[in-house]
Backbone as ProteinMPNN parsed JSONL, in Angstrom:
{"seq_chain_A": "MYRNEWLSLLKNNPGKGKTELRQMDKVLFTWLYRNDREWLNNNSPAKKRVNNGYIRVDWDSRDKEILPKVEGVVKDMLNSKEKPERISISRIGGKLGIRALLEKHLDKLPRTRAYLDSVKESDKDFRIRRIKWAIQELEKEGQELKEWRILRKAGIRKEYVNSIIDDIKISLIKFNQF", "coords_chain_A": {"N_chain_A": [[75.226, 26.324, 125.502], [76.686, 27.734, 123.615], [76.546, 30.169, 124.636], [77.747, 29.799, 127.431], [80.311, 29.255, 126.616], [80.957, 31.858, 125.846], [80.216, 33.831, 127.775], [82.392, 32.655, 129.369], [84.658, 33.125, 128.019], [84.478, 36.176, 128.229], [84.967, 36.72, 131.079], [87.845, 35.699, 131.234], [88.937, 37.612, 129.784], [89.018, 40.409, 130.844], [89.475, 43.087, 130.399], [88.914, 43.604, 127.534], [87.765, 44.074, 124.357], [84.803, 44.047, 122.46], [85.305, 43.446, 119.759], [87.899, 42.668, 120.199], [87.349, 40.256, 121.618], [85.866, 38.832, 119.638], [87.802, 37.955, 117.943], [89.291, 36.583, 119.178], [87.891, 33.934, 119.288], [86.299, 33.3, 116.46], [84.449, 31.722, 115.508], [82.781, 31.012, 117.57], [81.774, 33.442, 118.163], [80.275, 34.073, 115.447], [78.611, 32.117, 115.415], [76.683, 33.109, 117.655], [76.2, 35.622, 116.674], [74.996, 35.432, 114.602], [72.8, 33.634, 115.384], [71.796, 34.333, 118.007], [71.704, 37.21, 118.406], [70.863, 39.509, 120.093], [71.056, 38.754, 122.836], [73.921, 38.491, 122.942], [74.643, 40.767, 122.124], [73.701, 42.086, 124.611], [75.505, 40.686, 126.529], [77.862, 41.661, 125.954], [80.996, 43.537, 126.117], [80.744, 47.094, 127.125], [80.862, 49.517, 124.344], [83.892, 51.152, 123.831], [84.937, 54.089, 124.267], [86.452, 56.115, 122.023], [89.371, 57.865, 122.021], [91.625, 58.7, 120.167], [93.581, 60.144, 120.454], [93.123, 62.945, 120.184], [92.847, 66.331, 120.616], [90.868, 68.727, 121.455], [90.527, 71.681, 119.896], [90.88, 74.73, 121.168], [89.865, 77.526, 119.524], [89.573, 80.133, 119.682], [91.636, 80.924, 121.542], [93.794, 79.98, 119.906], [93.476, 81.879, 117.818], [94.152, 84.207, 118.89], [96.728, 83.798, 119.534], [97.944, 83.486, 116.933], [97.11, 85.678, 115.357], [99.078, 87.669, 116.287], [101.779, 86.917, 115.033], [100.995, 86.675, 112.221], [100.575, 89.521, 111.955], [103.064, 90.481, 112.257], [104.691, 89.284, 110.069], [103.431, 90.313, 107.944], [103.886, 92.949, 108.233], [106.847, 92.752, 108.171], [107.099, 91.792, 105.513], [106.247, 94.219, 104.137], [108.172, 96.359, 104.591], [110.008, 95.383, 103.924], [113.426, 95.54, 102.193], [113.622, 94.231, 99.774], [112.898, 92.831, 96.343], [109.341, 93.065, 96.228], [107.048, 91.002, 97.686], [103.774, 89.18, 96.835], [100.983, 89.793, 99.29], [99.538, 87.677, 100.365], [97.157, 85.084, 101.765], [97.982, 82.626, 101.364], [100.758, 82.822, 100.992], [101.726, 83.929, 103.392], [100.904, 82.2, 105.445], [102.562, 80.144, 104.469], [105.082, 80.974, 105.232], [104.952, 81.232, 108.026], [104.379, 78.508, 108.583], [102.183, 77.611, 108.39], [100.308, 77.132, 106.604], [98.376, 75.445, 105.74], [96.576, 75.522, 107.824], [95.602, 77.992, 107.907], [94.468, 78.482, 105.251], [92.5, 76.347, 105.563], [91.178, 76.553, 107.928], [90.567, 79.358, 108.262], [87.894, 80.305, 109.037], [87.589, 79.74, 111.4], [88.937, 81.588, 112.872], [88.31, 84.621, 113.56], [89.53, 87.114, 114.106], [92.09, 87.112, 112.983], [91.234, 86.423, 110.188], [89.649, 88.562, 109.826], [91.823, 90.662, 110.088], [93.401, 89.671, 107.796], [92.01, 89.906, 105.772], [91.919, 92.754, 105.553], [94.519, 93.271, 104.818], [95.234, 91.752, 102.62], [96.396, 91.448, 99.228], [95.007, 92.446, 96.021], [95.664, 91.163, 92.932], [96.094, 93.472, 91.061], [96.725, 95.741, 93.132], [99.137, 94.594, 93.989], [100.635, 94.542, 91.821], [101.002, 97.365, 91.424], [102.293, 98.144, 93.58], [104.435, 96.931, 93.606], [105.295, 98.265, 91.269], [106.023, 100.776, 92.238], [107.747, 100.266, 94.164], [109.976, 99.404, 92.147], [110.568, 101.273, 90.749], [111.488, 103.223, 92.94], [113.938, 101.925, 93.27], [115.143, 101.965, 90.85], [115.796, 104.669, 91.161], [117.604, 105.01, 92.885], [119.311, 103.694, 91.784], [120.459, 105.502, 89.516], [119.245, 105.251, 87.211], [117.698, 106.328, 84.383], [114.148, 106.512, 84.177], [112.234, 104.756, 82.605], [109.195, 103.362, 80.77], [109.374, 100.671, 80.002], [111.64, 99.721, 81.532], [111.108, 100.08, 83.957], [108.948, 98.199, 84.285], [109.957, 95.929, 83.62], [112.242, 95.816, 85.75], [110.153, 95.417, 87.776], [109.152, 93.023, 87.198], [106.926, 92.514, 85.802], [104.885, 91.539, 83.278], [104.027, 92.621, 79.798], [101.196, 92.115, 79.237], [99.828, 92.885, 81.378], [99.875, 95.48, 81.745], [97.843, 97.247, 80.995], [96.009, 97.183, 82.543], [96.826, 98.863, 84.78], [98.032, 100.938, 83.893], [97.481, 103.429, 84.369], [98.433, 104.005, 86.646], [100.964, 103.759, 86.687], [101.758, 105.737, 85.391], [101.091, 108.15, 87.145], [102.588, 107.48, 89.035], [105.183, 107.96, 87.824], [104.8, 110.772, 87.099], [104.739, 111.755, 89.616], [107.436, 111.529, 90.213], [108.533, 113.306, 88.602], [109.352, 112.695, 85.882], [108.032, 112.065, 83.772]], "CA_chain_A": [[76.276, 25.871, 125.693], [77.752, 28.88, 123.39], [76.367, 31.439, 125.612], [78.466, 29.745, 128.374], [81.519, 29.646, 126.115], [81.025, 33.558, 125.162], [80.604, 34.032, 129.291], [83.729, 32.228, 130.043], [85.644, 34.248, 127.194], [84.459, 37.564, 128.758], [85.644, 36.397, 132.043], [89.187, 35.514, 131.288], [89.435, 38.523, 129.461], [87.969, 41.404, 131.393], [89.712, 44.312, 129.468], [89.041, 43.133, 126.197], [86.302, 44.615, 123.798], [83.996, 43.051, 121.743], [85.976, 43.097, 118.658], [89.035, 41.658, 120.185], [86.955, 38.768, 122.043], [85.797, 38.266, 118.345], [89.364, 37.989, 117.052], [89.921, 35.232, 119.927], [87.104, 32.957, 119.061], [85.409, 33.752, 115.43], [83.234, 30.681, 115.014], [81.841, 31.453, 118.461], [81.173, 35.075, 117.924], [79.761, 34.162, 114.31], [77.203, 31.714, 115.545], [75.769, 33.668, 118.711], [75.729, 36.972, 115.989], [73.638, 35.098, 113.388], [71.592, 32.891, 116.118], [71.4, 34.948, 119.295], [72.341, 38.368, 118.239], [70.167, 40.136, 121.014], [71.821, 38.211, 123.714], [75.03, 38.769, 122.545], [75.132, 42.365, 122.383], [73.861, 42.522, 125.864], [76.358, 40.282, 127.161], [79.412, 42.041, 125.616], [81.662, 44.618, 126.807], [80.305, 48.194, 126.477], [81.651, 50.131, 123.42], [84.995, 51.928, 124.506], [85.022, 55.547, 123.864], [87.837, 55.858, 121.258], [90.101, 59.196, 121.988], [92.369, 58.741, 118.91], [94.827, 61.267, 120.598], [92.869, 64.458, 119.3], [92.758, 67.374, 121.943], [89.728, 69.629, 121.077], [91.375, 72.814, 119.781], [90.516, 76.145, 121.779], [89.77, 78.069, 118.256], [89.593, 81.428, 120.368], [93.137, 81.208, 121.954], [94.788, 79.8, 118.613], [93.289, 83.33, 116.822], [94.999, 85.462, 119.69], [98.04, 83.507, 119.18], [98.217, 83.403, 115.339], [97.415, 87.006, 114.699], [100.625, 88.504, 116.051], [102.313, 86.374, 114.101], [100.692, 87.159, 110.766], [100.676, 90.835, 111.643], [104.443, 90.36, 112.116], [105.167, 88.632, 108.869], [102.96, 91.59, 107.109], [104.969, 94.145, 108.481], [108.009, 92.378, 107.625], [106.826, 91.834, 104.028], [105.698, 95.599, 103.637], [109.082, 97.035, 105.238], [111.695, 94.56, 103.284], [113.879, 96.506, 100.968], [113.79, 93.179, 98.536], [111.743, 92.894, 95.66], [108.097, 92.685, 96.867], [106.194, 89.473, 97.385], [102.387, 89.57, 97.365], [100.345, 89.776, 100.566], [98.162, 86.519, 100.176], [96.77, 84.078, 102.581], [99.055, 81.625, 101.135], [102.11, 83.301, 101.461], [101.74, 84.531, 104.896], [100.833, 80.907, 105.806], [104.08, 79.515, 103.924], [106.17, 81.739, 106.057], [104.685, 80.895, 109.302], [104.305, 77.1, 108.615], [100.778, 77.126, 108.783], [99.222, 77.534, 105.415], [96.825, 74.818, 105.475], [95.683, 75.965, 108.841], [94.892, 79.335, 107.359], [93.807, 78.123, 104.147], [91.161, 75.428, 105.88], [90.324, 77.021, 109.137], [90.376, 80.718, 108.792], [86.505, 80.595, 109.64], [87.279, 79.392, 112.673], [89.871, 82.287, 113.432], [88.059, 85.602, 113.096], [90.399, 88.066, 114.08], [92.971, 86.482, 111.816], [90.521, 86.397, 109.003], [89.262, 90.125, 109.534], [92.922, 91.409, 109.565], [94.066, 89.038, 106.465], [91.074, 90.538, 104.639], [92.179, 94.042, 105.406], [95.877, 93.47, 104.156], [95.713, 90.675, 101.573], [96.47, 92.781, 98.09], [94.566, 91.879, 94.665], [96.728, 91.191, 91.773], [96.054, 94.895, 90.865], [97.176, 96.29, 94.293], [100.428, 93.985, 94.014], [101.33, 95.047, 90.737], [101.227, 98.864, 91.768], [103.113, 98.304, 94.656], [105.94, 96.456, 93.1], [105.764, 99.179, 90.595], [106.591, 101.991, 93.245], [109.166, 99.633, 94.106], [110.89, 99.379, 90.939], [110.818, 103.445, 90.565], [112.303, 103.761, 93.882], [115.136, 101.126, 93.113], [115.677, 102.748, 89.743], [116.076, 106.135, 91.357], [118.578, 104.676, 93.745], [120.641, 103.246, 90.84], [120.459, 106.542, 88.795], [118.905, 105.064, 85.795], [116.235, 106.876, 83.833], [112.861, 105.882, 84.194], [111.461, 104.369, 81.181], [108.342, 102.395, 81.173], [109.636, 99.194, 79.639], [112.488, 99.643, 82.44], [109.876, 100.299, 85.339], [108.2, 96.852, 83.988], [111.397, 94.914, 83.792], [112.551, 95.728, 87.232], [109.212, 95.135, 88.804], [108.878, 91.905, 86.853], [105.53, 92.682, 85.164], [104.555, 91.034, 81.701], [103.256, 93.592, 79.033], [100.047, 92.168, 79.087], [99.307, 93.082, 82.579], [100.316, 96.583, 82.05], [96.868, 98.009, 80.562], [94.82, 97.394, 83.76], [97.534, 99.397, 85.827], [99.32, 102.179, 83.301], [97.536, 104.887, 84.825], [98.97, 103.901, 88.224], [102.299, 103.877, 86.417], [101.558, 107.412, 84.848], [100.622, 108.731, 88.149], [103.771, 107.391, 89.834], [106.094, 108.801, 86.833], [104.694, 112.187, 87.217], [105.735, 112.151, 91.118], [109.2, 111.717, 90.148], [108.871, 114.478, 87.664], [110.043, 111.921, 84.917], [107.041, 111.955, 82.793]], "C_chain_A": [[77.173, 27.131, 124.975], [77.56, 30.148, 124.208], [77.531, 31.331, 126.896], [80.24, 30.02, 127.834], [81.925, 31.379, 125.921], [81.292, 34.034, 126.892], [81.886, 34.016, 129.69], [85.047, 33.067, 129.368], [85.678, 35.75, 128.09], [85.027, 37.539, 130.232], [87.27, 36.375, 132.255], [89.605, 36.262, 130.639], [88.837, 39.833, 129.836], [88.553, 42.425, 130.526], [89.794, 44.381, 128.055], [87.749, 43.744, 125.85], [85.781, 43.71, 122.992], [84.602, 42.475, 120.369], [87.17, 42.387, 118.97], [88.487, 40.173, 120.746], [86.731, 38.127, 120.663], [86.657, 37.633, 117.861], [89.749, 36.552, 117.745], [89.249, 33.82, 119.71], [85.817, 33.361, 117.863], [84.317, 32.95, 115.189], [82.458, 31.097, 116.168], [81.076, 32.707, 118.539], [80.151, 34.89, 116.66], [78.227, 33.655, 114.685], [76.178, 32.493, 116.374], [75.532, 35.33, 117.78], [74.558, 36.679, 115.05], [72.356, 34.308, 114.403], [70.852, 33.651, 117.281], [71.925, 36.319, 119.54], [71.91, 39.402, 119.681], [70.971, 39.903, 122.432], [73.165, 38.284, 123.816], [75.437, 40.372, 122.602], [74.828, 42.845, 124.054], [74.516, 41.843, 126.844], [77.58, 40.234, 126.722], [79.458, 43.601, 126.372], [80.982, 45.904, 125.895], [81.288, 49.004, 125.341], [82.657, 50.935, 124.164], [84.983, 53.366, 123.7], [86.223, 55.917, 123.531], [88.313, 57.509, 121.56], [90.883, 59.319, 120.915], [93.435, 59.823, 119.048], [94.302, 62.481, 120.12], [92.573, 65.1, 120.461], [92.028, 68.215, 121.304], [90.513, 70.989, 121.079], [90.378, 73.977, 120.359], [90.954, 76.956, 120.643], [90.244, 79.852, 118.85], [91.335, 81.865, 120.715], [94.449, 81.12, 120.716], [94.47, 81.24, 117.884], [94.083, 84.134, 117.614], [96.407, 84.973, 119.482], [98.745, 83.75, 117.955], [98.475, 84.839, 114.978], [98.456, 88.001, 114.992], [101.401, 88.102, 115.223], [102.208, 86.767, 112.796], [100.872, 88.866, 110.904], [102.166, 91.147, 111.799], [105.089, 90.243, 110.882], [104.609, 89.876, 107.869], [103.864, 92.542, 107.234], [106.433, 93.987, 107.929], [108.333, 92.428, 106.144], [106.545, 93.4, 103.367], [107.154, 96.506, 103.752], [110.235, 96.383, 104.337], [111.931, 95.351, 101.872], [114.199, 95.302, 99.511], [112.709, 93.344, 97.956], [110.166, 92.453, 96.437], [107.54, 91.457, 96.744], [104.651, 89.992, 97.932], [102.03, 89.339, 98.786], [98.953, 88.962, 100.376], [98.269, 85.737, 101.624], [97.974, 82.963, 102.707], [100.455, 81.73, 101.395], [102.677, 83.485, 102.699], [101.669, 83.155, 105.498], [102.068, 80.104, 105.698], [104.925, 80.307, 105.038], [106.188, 81.41, 107.498], [104.562, 79.33, 109.433], [103.083, 76.518, 108.795], [99.684, 77.398, 107.585], [98.062, 76.859, 105.353], [95.98, 75.134, 106.658], [94.966, 76.999, 108.554], [94.188, 79.309, 105.992], [92.269, 76.981, 104.51], [90.407, 75.798, 106.796], [90.369, 78.29, 109.336], [89.188, 80.99, 109.307], [86.307, 80.51, 110.782], [88.415, 80.52, 113.675], [89.391, 83.827, 112.988], [88.578, 86.907, 112.986], [91.281, 88.077, 112.906], [92.439, 87.03, 110.472], [90.301, 87.873, 108.75], [90.5, 90.794, 109.304], [93.612, 90.675, 108.204], [93.169, 89.902, 105.443], [91.342, 92.024, 104.251], [93.538, 94.331, 104.756], [96.084, 92.636, 102.899], [95.592, 91.888, 100.414], [95.857, 91.511, 96.771], [95.794, 91.802, 93.866], [97.068, 92.675, 91.254], [97.16, 95.708, 91.749], [98.926, 96.084, 94.541], [101.165, 94.735, 93.153], [102.023, 96.692, 90.871], [102.489, 98.887, 92.676], [104.68, 97.949, 94.21], [106.278, 97.413, 91.85], [106.819, 100.501, 91.106], [107.955, 101.337, 93.629], [110.294, 100.025, 93.288], [111.684, 100.69, 90.761], [111.839, 103.75, 91.59], [113.719, 103.055, 94.146], [116.093, 101.823, 91.59], [116.31, 104.103, 89.922], [117.36, 106.031, 92.066], [119.699, 104.508, 92.741], [120.794, 104.372, 89.898], [120.207, 106.229, 87.509], [117.573, 106.071, 85.415], [115.329, 106.035, 83.797], [112.17, 106.015, 83.156], [110.397, 103.379, 81.549], [108.906, 101.007, 81.008], [110.684, 98.865, 80.905], [111.992, 99.255, 83.734], [109.562, 98.446, 85.273], [109.183, 95.935, 84.28], [111.991, 94.623, 85.298], [111.385, 95.367, 88.047], [108.648, 93.669, 88.459], [107.434, 91.601, 86.656], [105.411, 92.372, 83.946], [103.696, 92.334, 81.348], [101.744, 93.52, 79.114], [99.024, 92.737, 80.201], [99.056, 94.639, 82.833], [98.913, 97.6, 81.516], [95.97, 98.433, 81.803], [95.799, 98.665, 85.057], [98.371, 100.793, 84.943], [98.872, 103.13, 83.868], [98.117, 105.327, 86.23], [100.367, 104.18, 87.782], [102.378, 105.482, 85.997], [101.944, 108.385, 86.06], [102.074, 108.721, 89.115], [105.278, 107.756, 88.938], [106.0, 110.162, 87.204], [105.214, 112.557, 88.681], [106.93, 112.253, 91.295], [109.414, 112.507, 89.065], [109.777, 113.883, 86.264], [109.074, 111.715, 83.828], [106.833, 112.885, 81.689]], "O_chain_A": [[78.187, 27.543, 125.539], [78.426, 31.01, 124.356], [78.118, 32.317, 127.34], [81.108, 30.689, 128.395], [83.047, 31.883, 125.884], [82.37, 34.508, 127.25], [82.496, 34.949, 130.212], [86.056, 33.497, 129.928], [86.702, 36.29, 128.509], [85.637, 38.569, 130.523], [87.853, 36.898, 133.205], [90.817, 36.103, 130.49], [88.09, 40.338, 128.997], [87.742, 42.622, 129.621], [90.595, 45.087, 127.442], [86.828, 43.945, 126.642], [86.306, 42.608, 122.831], [84.434, 41.326, 119.962], [87.569, 41.534, 118.177], [89.032, 39.118, 120.423], [87.265, 37.045, 120.416], [86.341, 36.609, 117.256], [90.317, 35.623, 117.171], [89.848, 32.759, 119.889], [84.669, 33.653, 118.197], [83.289, 33.413, 114.696], [81.369, 31.592, 115.879], [79.922, 32.857, 118.938], [79.12, 35.554, 116.768], [77.148, 34.217, 114.495], [75.012, 32.596, 115.995], [74.726, 36.135, 118.247], [73.556, 37.345, 114.788], [71.159, 34.431, 114.14], [69.639, 33.623, 117.484], [72.48, 36.641, 120.591], [72.835, 40.009, 120.221], [71.454, 40.86, 123.038], [73.618, 38.114, 124.948], [76.431, 40.907, 123.093], [75.484, 43.7, 124.649], [74.301, 42.176, 128.01], [78.359, 39.291, 126.866], [78.645, 44.379, 126.871], [80.738, 45.944, 124.689], [82.494, 49.051, 125.581], [82.247, 51.439, 125.21], [85.03, 53.439, 122.472], [87.097, 56.09, 124.38], [87.48, 58.367, 121.269], [90.812, 60.499, 120.574], [94.054, 60.323, 118.109], [95.14, 63.185, 119.556], [92.03, 64.458, 121.359], [92.617, 68.609, 120.298], [91.076, 71.389, 122.099], [89.208, 74.061, 119.985], [92.155, 77.206, 120.537], [91.145, 80.537, 118.366], [92.008, 82.797, 120.273], [95.493, 81.758, 120.583], [95.454, 81.713, 117.315], [94.824, 84.881, 116.976], [97.262, 85.826, 119.247], [99.91, 84.142, 117.89], [99.517, 85.28, 114.492], [98.744, 88.948, 114.26], [101.864, 88.974, 114.488], [103.197, 87.184, 112.193], [101.312, 89.462, 109.92], [102.472, 92.264, 111.384], [105.997, 91.021, 110.588], [105.397, 90.351, 107.051], [104.586, 92.905, 106.306], [107.07, 94.879, 107.368], [109.347, 92.876, 105.608], [106.659, 93.613, 102.16], [107.239, 97.417, 102.927], [111.295, 96.975, 104.133], [111.193, 95.661, 100.937], [114.861, 95.563, 98.506], [111.69, 93.8, 98.475], [110.093, 91.471, 97.175], [107.569, 90.87, 95.663], [104.337, 90.738, 98.859], [102.809, 88.674, 99.469], [97.79, 89.354, 100.278], [99.224, 85.78, 102.399], [98.63, 82.577, 103.675], [101.173, 80.878, 101.917], [103.842, 83.262, 103.029], [102.643, 82.966, 106.227], [102.557, 79.486, 106.643], [105.458, 79.476, 105.773], [107.237, 81.312, 108.135], [104.675, 78.919, 110.588], [102.827, 75.382, 109.191], [98.519, 77.779, 107.696], [96.969, 77.33, 105.037], [94.756, 75.038, 106.561], [93.775, 77.05, 108.864], [93.347, 80.168, 105.725], [91.259, 76.913, 103.81], [89.195, 75.583, 106.789], [90.238, 78.651, 110.505], [89.178, 81.928, 110.104], [85.315, 80.93, 111.378], [88.662, 80.34, 114.867], [90.043, 84.324, 112.069], [88.281, 87.715, 112.106], [91.221, 88.909, 112.0], [93.017, 87.872, 109.784], [90.66, 88.412, 107.704], [90.485, 91.572, 108.35], [94.445, 91.364, 107.616], [93.633, 90.477, 104.458], [91.139, 92.521, 103.143], [93.757, 95.415, 104.216], [97.069, 92.842, 102.189], [94.955, 92.934, 100.539], [96.109, 90.314, 96.625], [96.835, 92.374, 94.189], [98.238, 93.004, 91.056], [98.189, 96.204, 91.292], [99.735, 96.884, 95.012], [102.115, 95.448, 93.476], [103.143, 97.08, 90.538], [103.497, 99.563, 92.474], [105.732, 98.546, 94.435], [107.424, 97.389, 91.402], [107.851, 100.981, 90.638], [109.055, 101.846, 93.413], [111.26, 100.729, 93.581], [112.871, 101.003, 90.673], [112.866, 104.377, 91.331], [114.511, 103.448, 95.002], [117.294, 102.046, 91.438], [117.114, 104.618, 89.145], [118.202, 106.91, 91.882], [120.796, 105.06, 92.829], [121.682, 103.969, 89.147], [120.83, 106.81, 86.621], [116.674, 106.413, 86.183], [115.527, 104.874, 83.441], [111.591, 107.024, 82.753], [110.575, 102.614, 82.497], [108.857, 100.239, 81.969], [110.596, 97.716, 81.338], [112.377, 98.318, 84.433], [109.94, 97.641, 86.124], [109.109, 95.196, 85.261], [112.15, 93.531, 85.844], [111.683, 94.954, 89.167], [107.84, 93.121, 89.21], [106.83, 90.671, 87.191], [106.034, 93.191, 83.271], [102.955, 92.959, 82.107], [101.045, 94.533, 79.082], [97.827, 92.98, 80.049], [98.343, 95.094, 83.728], [99.069, 98.806, 81.71], [95.418, 99.506, 82.045], [95.245, 99.141, 86.048], [99.226, 101.487, 85.493], [99.714, 104.006, 84.065], [98.242, 106.433, 86.756], [101.016, 104.889, 88.551], [103.218, 106.239, 86.484], [102.857, 109.209, 86.02], [102.523, 109.681, 89.741], [106.359, 107.78, 89.527], [107.001, 110.753, 87.608], [105.979, 113.498, 88.891], [107.521, 112.844, 92.199], [110.516, 112.43, 88.522], [110.687, 114.518, 85.731], [109.508, 111.067, 82.875], [105.926, 112.691, 80.88]]}, "name": "protein", "num_of_chains": 1, "seq": "MYRNEWLSLLKNNPGKGKTELRQMDKVLFTWLYRNDREWLNNNSPAKKRVNNGYIRVDWDSRDKEILPKVEGVVKDMLNSKEKPERISISRIGGKLGIRALLEKHLDKLPRTRAYLDSVKESDKDFRIRRIKWAIQELEKEGQELKEWRILRKAGIRKEYVNSIIDDIKISLIKFNQF"}
């Protein structure tokens, strides 16, 4: 009796899956599931392969597509006349609107990763670049180059100075101001 009802339900709903059929007659499905599971599994629609709308990503082509954009952003950051920004994966990703992609999937973008590894700055490198920028700006403004003035212009706090003090002195010597 239950088997015939299930076969009738199947026949009347050819495009439906097992879950949809179960929703149509829960009592019938439950009885067959508890008492005749093997028959139920053999006489139910095959599992549908769910696509979920995901398209497989071609990481190689995405790498080739992203690399020139990343290079362009880095070039713009280095050539900017504004106060320097640190060259980091997060900053570059933010400028391109692909921060999550770069932070989570960089391992799948070998060319982009190699390039970013070669250009990203450490805290120290960034502070040195900011100091050089500050010195140039103060020179343009005709101001005397004093350590405190350079640090203020560069936006570097005093506690970070010890690690880069030699670089500051070298930069000042280059401008014959020390």
